[in-house]
Structures are given as structure tokens and as C-alpha cells.
C-alpha positions as CSV (number, residue, x, y, z in Angstrom):
1,Q,319.9,62.9,-52.1
2,P,321.0,66.2,-50.6
3,R,319.0,67.4,-47.4
4,P,318.1,71.0,-47.1
5,S,320.0,73.1,-44.5
6,A,318.1,74.3,-41.2
7,V,319.9,77.4,-41.8
8,F,318.7,77.8,-45.3
9,I,315.1,77.1,-44.5
10,F,315.1,79.6,-41.6
11,W,316.5,82.5,-43.7
12,N,314.1,81.9,-46.4
13,C,311.2,82.0,-44.0
14,M,312.7,85.3,-42.5
15,I,312.9,86.7,-45.8
16,G,309.5,85.7,-46.7
17,S,307.8,87.1,-43.5
18,I,309.7,90.5,-44.0
19,N,308.4,90.7,-47.8
20,F,304.9,89.8,-46.4
21,Y,304.8,92.5,-43.7
22,Y,306.1,95.1,-46.4
23,V,303.4,94.1,-48.9
24,Y,300.6,94.1,-46.1
25,D,301.9,97.5,-45.1
26,M,301.6,98.9,-48.6
27,I,298.0,97.4,-49.1
28,K,296.4,98.1,-45.7
29,K,293.9,100.5,-45.3
30,P,294.9,103.6,-43.7
31,P,293.1,104.7,-40.5
32,D,290.3,106.9,-40.9
33,L,290.9,110.7,-40.4
34,S,288.9,113.0,-38.2
35,E,287.0,115.9,-39.8
36,E,289.7,118.4,-39.1
37,E,292.6,115.9,-40.3
38,A,290.7,115.4,-43.6
39,N,290.1,119.2,-44.2
40,L,293.8,119.7,-43.5
41,S,294.8,116.7,-46.0
42,Q,292.5,118.2,-48.8
43,T,294.1,121.7,-48.0
44,L,297.5,120.2,-48.6
45,D,296.5,118.3,-51.7
46,G,299.5,117.4,-53.8
47,R,302.0,119.1,-51.8
48,I,302.9,116.2,-49.5
49,T,302.0,112.6,-50.0
50,L,299.4,110.7,-47.9
51,K,302.1,108.8,-46.0
52,E,304.0,111.8,-45.3
53,F,300.6,113.3,-44.1
54,Y,300.2,110.6,-41.6
55,Q,303.9,110.7,-40.6
56,V,303.2,114.5,-39.7
57,L,299.9,113.5,-37.9
58,H,301.8,111.0,-35.8
59,A,304.8,113.4,-35.1
60,G,302.6,116.5,-34.4
61,T,300.0,117.6,-31.9
62,W,297.1,119.8,-32.4
63,Q,297.4,123.2,-30.9
64,S,295.1,126.4,-30.7
65,F,296.1,129.9,-30.6
66,E,294.0,133.0,-30.0
67,K,294.0,136.3,-31.6
68,G,297.4,138.5,-31.1
69,A,299.5,135.1,-30.1
70,K,302.8,134.7,-31.8
71,L,304.0,131.4,-33.4
72,E,307.4,131.8,-32.6
73,Q,308.6,128.9,-30.3
74,E,312.1,127.9,-30.8
75,G,312.7,124.9,-33.0
76,A,308.8,124.4,-33.8
77,V,307.2,124.0,-37.0
78,Y,303.5,124.8,-37.3
79,L,301.1,123.5,-40.1
80,I,298.0,125.9,-40.1
81,A,294.7,124.0,-40.4
82,S,292.4,126.8,-39.9
83,G,292.2,130.5,-39.2
84,S,294.9,133.0,-40.4
85,C,298.1,134.7,-39.5
86,D,299.9,137.8,-40.5
87,L,303.6,137.2,-41.3
88,V,305.6,140.1,-40.0
89,L,309.4,140.6,-40.2
90,D,311.2,143.6,-38.7
91,G,307.7,145.3,-38.1
92,C,306.7,145.2,-41.7
93,S,303.7,143.0,-42.5
94,F,303.9,140.6,-45.6
95,G,300.1,139.8,-45.4
96,P,298.0,137.1,-44.4
97,I,298.8,133.2,-44.4
98,G,296.1,130.5,-43.7
99,P,295.4,126.9,-43.9
100,G,297.9,124.7,-45.5
101,S,300.7,127.3,-44.6
102,I,303.6,126.0,-42.8
103,V,305.3,128.3,-40.1
104,G,308.8,128.2,-38.6
105,E,310.7,125.9,-40.8
106,E,312.9,128.8,-41.9
107,Q,314.4,128.9,-38.4
108,L,315.5,125.2,-38.8
109,F,317.5,125.6,-41.8
110,E,318.9,129.1,-40.7
111,Q,319.9,127.5,-37.1
112,S,322.2,125.0,-39.0
113,A,323.5,127.6,-41.4
114,R,324.8,130.3,-38.9
115,M,326.1,128.1,-36.2
116,G,327.2,130.7,-33.6
117,S,326.8,133.9,-35.7
118,H,324.6,136.7,-34.7
119,P,320.9,135.9,-34.8
120,A,319.2,137.0,-38.0
121,S,315.8,138.4,-38.5
122,V,313.2,135.8,-38.6
123,P,309.8,136.4,-39.8
124,V,306.9,135.9,-37.0
125,A,303.5,134.8,-37.5
126,V,301.0,136.7,-35.6
127,V,297.5,135.2,-35.1
128,Q,294.7,137.2,-36.6
129,D,291.8,134.9,-36.1
130,S,291.6,131.9,-34.0
131,V,294.1,129.5,-35.2
132,R,294.4,125.5,-35.2
133,C,297.8,124.2,-35.9
134,L,299.4,120.8,-36.2
């Protein structure tokens, strides 16, 4: 009668463990959100998945900005949780943006597209009210 190989048993146990981990990862309860995080998640309802929202929370840091500040740090992307900003391009205002708006993402795409050409005009968000961003 044939005997099972130790290598065969080892790899079957490894694959079973990996599958168990992925199933656990899918069904585990997500961590509780703070009130601020829950409000932001509700504001973004349907625009990003809950998993993507948790990735953003993990990758980002909360920042506060006072009236008159500009959200224009090189390479930064801001997700506005509360407050409002005025979107300005070359001195022209395009109106207010508020909770759930994303500021700064156009710079990431334009930077790779222009690669060494003259810098193009980029809209700047000027804080109108006190703003809290992620």
C-alpha cells in the first residue's frame, strides 16, 4: 500500500492554512470607527468600498487647516472630512468644495504626464472654514 509523502502533506497543510487565513480575513469584523471616521465614511457612501476606506484610513494622517491656508503640498492628496475650501485656478474661483471632496489628485496624474515640461497651472484649494482632512 502506498504511503503519503511528507512533502505532499506539508504543502497541503500550507495551502489549507493560507485558505483559512483568507476566509478569516473576509469574515472578520472590521475595527470600530471613530465618530469622525464614520461621518466621513457616510459622506463617501458608494464612491469607494469599505475595504478601500480602511486602506485610506491606514495610509493617511488626520490634519487640520485654518481659514486662509492652502492645500497644495507637493504630492499630497487630501480627503476633506469637514469644513469647506474654495477651489482657485489662476485667480479665478470655481466655488466651494466640502466634505467628501478630494484635493490634490490632479497633480499626481499631471506630474507623470508632463515629465520635464513647464509646470501647468494647477487648481489650489484655499480654506474658507476650518477644515479637517485625511
